[in-house]
C-alpha positions as CSV (number, residue, x, y, z in Angstrom):
1,M,59.7,69.8,82.7
2,S,63.3,68.6,82.7
3,I,65.7,65.8,81.9
4,L,65.8,63.3,84.7
5,V,68.4,60.6,85.0
6,K,67.8,57.8,87.5
7,N,70.4,55.2,88.3
8,L,71.8,55.1,84.8
9,S,74.3,52.3,84.0
10,L,75.7,51.3,80.6
11,D,77.3,48.0,79.9
12,L,78.7,47.4,76.4
13,S,80.7,44.4,75.4
14,D,81.0,43.3,79.0
15,R,82.5,46.6,80.0
16,L,80.6,48.8,82.5
17,L,81.0,52.3,81.0
18,L,78.5,54.2,83.3
19,K,77.6,53.3,86.9
20,N,74.4,54.4,88.7
21,I,74.4,58.0,87.5
22,S,71.6,60.2,88.7
23,F,71.0,63.9,88.1
24,E,68.5,66.4,86.7
25,L,68.9,69.0,83.9
26,K,66.4,71.9,83.9
27,P,65.7,74.1,80.9
28,G,67.6,77.4,81.3
29,E,70.8,75.9,82.7
30,M,74.1,74.8,81.1
31,V,75.8,71.8,82.6
32,A,79.4,70.9,81.7
33,V,80.5,67.3,81.8
34,I,84.2,67.0,82.5
35,G,86.6,64.2,83.3
36,E,89.8,62.5,82.1
37,N,89.8,60.5,78.8
38,G,87.7,57.4,79.0
39,A,85.7,58.7,82.0
40,G,82.4,58.1,80.2
41,K,81.5,61.6,79.0
42,T,80.5,60.7,75.5
43,S,78.8,57.6,76.7
44,L,76.7,59.7,78.9
45,I,75.7,62.1,76.1
46,N,74.9,59.0,73.9
47,C,72.5,57.7,76.6
48,L,70.8,61.1,77.0
49,T,70.2,61.3,73.3
50,D,68.8,57.8,72.8
51,C,71.8,56.3,71.0
52,Y,71.9,53.5,73.6
53,S,69.1,51.8,75.4
54,T,68.8,53.1,78.9
55,H,66.2,50.7,80.2
56,E,63.9,53.6,81.3
57,S,66.7,55.4,83.3
58,V,66.4,58.7,81.3
59,F,63.2,60.8,81.3
60,I,62.6,63.8,79.1
61,N,59.8,66.1,80.1
62,G,58.2,63.4,82.2
63,R,58.5,60.6,79.7
64,A,61.0,57.8,79.3
65,I,63.2,58.6,76.3
66,E,62.4,55.3,74.7
67,S,58.7,56.3,74.4
68,Y,59.6,59.1,71.9
69,T,60.1,58.5,68.2
70,L,63.3,59.9,66.8
71,E,61.2,62.3,64.7
72,H,59.5,63.6,67.9
73,L,62.8,63.9,69.7
74,A,64.3,65.8,66.9
75,Q,61.7,68.6,67.3
76,F,63.1,69.6,70.7
77,R,66.6,68.2,71.2
78,A,69.6,68.5,69.0
79,V,73.0,66.7,69.2
80,L,76.4,67.8,68.1
81,T,78.8,64.9,68.1
82,Q,82.6,65.0,68.0
83,S,82.9,63.9,64.4
84,N,80.8,65.3,61.7
85,E,82.3,64.4,58.4
86,L,80.7,65.3,55.0
87,T,82.0,63.8,51.8
88,F,79.8,65.8,49.4
89,P,80.6,69.3,48.3
90,F,77.7,71.0,50.0
91,K,77.6,74.7,50.4
92,V,77.7,75.9,54.0
93,A,74.0,77.1,53.8
94,E,73.0,73.6,52.6
95,V,74.8,72.1,55.6
96,V,72.9,74.3,58.0
97,R,69.6,73.6,56.2
98,L,70.0,69.9,57.1
99,G,69.0,70.9,60.6
100,L,65.6,72.0,59.2
101,S,64.8,68.7,57.5
102,L,61.6,68.1,59.5
103,T,60.4,71.7,59.6
104,S,57.3,73.0,57.8
105,L,58.8,76.4,57.2
106,S,58.8,77.9,53.8
107,V,62.0,78.2,51.9
108,N,62.2,81.9,52.6
109,Q,61.6,81.3,56.3
110,Q,64.3,78.6,56.3
111,D,66.7,81.0,54.6
112,Q,66.1,83.5,57.5
113,V,66.8,80.8,60.1
114,I,70.0,79.8,58.3
115,E,71.1,83.4,58.2
116,D,70.4,83.9,61.9
117,C,72.2,80.7,63.0
118,L,75.2,81.5,60.9
119,R,75.3,84.9,62.5
120,L,75.4,83.3,65.9
121,V,78.5,81.4,65.0
122,D,80.2,84.2,63.0
123,G,79.7,82.2,59.8
124,C,77.7,84.4,57.5
125,R,80.7,85.1,55.2
126,F,81.0,81.4,54.5
127,K,77.4,80.9,53.4
128,E,78.1,80.2,49.8
129,R,81.5,78.5,50.4
130,N,82.1,74.8,49.7
131,Y,82.0,73.2,53.2
132,Q,84.9,71.0,52.4
133,T,87.2,74.0,51.9
134,L,86.8,75.3,55.4
135,S,89.3,74.9,58.2
136,G,88.6,72.5,61.1
137,G,87.4,75.2,63.4
138,E,85.2,76.8,60.7
139,K,83.6,73.4,60.0
140,Q,82.9,73.0,63.8
141,R,81.1,76.4,63.9
142,I,79.0,75.5,60.8
143,Q,78.0,72.2,62.4
144,L,77.0,74.1,65.5
145,A,74.9,76.4,63.4
146,R,73.2,73.3,62.0
147,V,72.1,72.0,65.4
148,L,71.0,75.5,66.4
149,A,68.8,75.6,63.4
150,Q,67.2,72.4,64.4
151,I,66.0,73.7,67.7
152,S,65.4,77.3,66.6
153,I,61.7,76.7,66.1
154,E,59.5,77.3,69.2
155,C,57.6,74.2,70.3
156,D,55.3,73.1,73.1
157,Y,58.3,71.4,74.9
158,P,61.4,72.9,76.5
159,R,64.3,72.4,74.1
160,Y,67.7,70.8,74.8
161,L,71.2,70.9,73.2
162,F,73.8,68.2,73.7
163,L,77.3,69.2,72.6
164,D,80.3,67.0,72.6
165,E,83.5,69.2,72.7
166,P,82.0,71.9,70.5
167,T,85.0,74.2,71.1
168,S,87.8,71.7,70.6
169,A,89.0,73.2,67.3
170,L,88.1,76.8,67.9
171,D,90.6,79.7,68.4
172,M,90.4,81.6,71.7
173,K,88.1,84.3,70.3
174,H,85.6,81.9,69.0
175,Q,85.7,79.7,72.1
176,F,84.7,82.7,74.2
177,E,82.1,83.9,71.7
178,T,80.6,80.4,71.3
179,L,80.2,79.8,75.0
180,K,78.8,83.3,75.6
181,M,76.3,82.7,72.9
182,L,75.3,79.3,74.3
183,K,74.9,80.8,77.7
184,S,72.5,83.4,76.2
185,L,70.4,80.6,74.7
186,C,69.6,79.3,78.1
187,R,67.4,82.3,78.6
188,K,65.1,81.0,75.9
189,N,64.1,77.9,77.9
190,I,66.9,75.8,76.5
191,G,68.9,73.3,78.6
192,I,72.4,72.5,77.5
193,V,74.7,69.6,78.3
194,I,78.2,70.3,77.0
195,I,81.4,68.2,77.2
196,L,84.4,70.5,77.7
197,H,88.1,69.6,78.3
198,D,89.0,73.2,79.2
199,I,87.7,73.2,82.8
200,N,88.5,76.9,83.2
201,L,86.0,77.6,80.4
202,A,83.5,75.3,82.1
203,A,83.9,77.3,85.3
204,M,83.4,80.7,83.6
205,Y,80.3,79.8,81.6
206,C,78.5,76.9,83.1
207,D,75.9,76.8,85.9
208,R,76.9,73.4,87.1
209,I,79.7,70.9,86.6
210,A,79.4,67.1,86.4
211,L,82.8,65.4,87.1
212,L,83.0,61.8,85.9
213,K,85.6,59.3,87.0
214,Q,85.7,55.8,85.5
215,G,82.0,55.9,84.6
216,E,80.8,57.3,88.0
217,L,79.5,60.7,88.9
218,L,82.2,61.8,91.2
219,K,80.8,65.3,91.9
220,L,77.9,67.5,90.7
221,G,77.6,71.1,91.7
222,T,78.4,74.7,91.0
223,P,81.9,75.5,89.7
224,N,83.0,76.6,93.2
225,E,81.6,73.3,94.7
226,V,83.3,71.1,92.2
227,F,86.6,72.9,91.7
228,Q,88.2,72.1,95.0
229,R,91.9,70.9,95.1
230,Q,91.1,67.4,96.5
231,I,88.2,66.8,94.1
232,I,90.2,67.8,91.1
233,K,93.1,65.6,92.2
234,Q,90.7,62.7,92.7
235,G,89.1,63.2,89.2
236,F,92.2,64.0,87.2
237,E,95.1,62.7,89.3
238,V,96.8,66.1,89.1
239,D,97.7,68.7,91.7
240,V,96.3,72.2,91.0
241,D,96.2,75.6,92.6
242,I,92.8,77.3,92.5
243,L,92.5,81.0,92.2
244,N,89.5,83.3,91.9
245,H,88.7,85.3,88.8
246,P,89.1,89.0,89.7
247,N,85.7,90.0,88.1
248,S,83.4,87.0,88.4
249,N,84.9,85.2,91.4
250,T,84.7,81.9,89.5
251,P,87.6,79.5,90.1
252,I,90.6,79.4,87.9
253,M,92.9,76.4,88.0
254,I,96.6,76.3,87.3
255,N,99.0,73.3,87.5
256,Q,101.2,73.4,90.6
257,A,104.2,72.5,88.5
258,I,104.1,75.8,86.7
């Protein structure tokens, strides 16, 4: 059981956004997707979540993604996009409950799931708040709780999370706590694909790194395999020095200009 990508290309409006990408994501691992702006990171997530036709280049648990209904996919994969605007004055608990729209759980059981997921994102104190009154970072955490609720129910399939910059609006504390929490979810047979711009955070928390450059998979491997000076320069057109974290031995990058 896994997500398998075979020679994936994406051409929209006569522009080739992705070029012959192949890799495999197994349940229990977290893979970061990194790259400069316009590298194809969000396009890749969209293909992996059935937003674009992939012409049978993406397979989930042995089946082409096109063979699933959206309702079936929603039972074992959840997606957090960059933008999640709500124009109605929902309470925070109601926003998280949206992730349980297809569940057969009782209201009391749903309430417990909502409480558990809010606890995971340090959001319990907001439960009765109007979602629109929250800060940007607080909203981002509540939206993460929503997708966690969606895949919180055990099913016959491995489950997957696709997260597009879920820490972009978070303060340092919640960045660390969120990535640590996501890492712990992998132990529950959940596979995670996460787009991150902070590549040092990617090195600290992710099992593998996929570096995209102009729609191509430039390098896929462990943090130590990907974060080499020449590879980073090729991917980002910047010179870096690479150090080792004193406790974990993961790579840490600093700009040579500093």
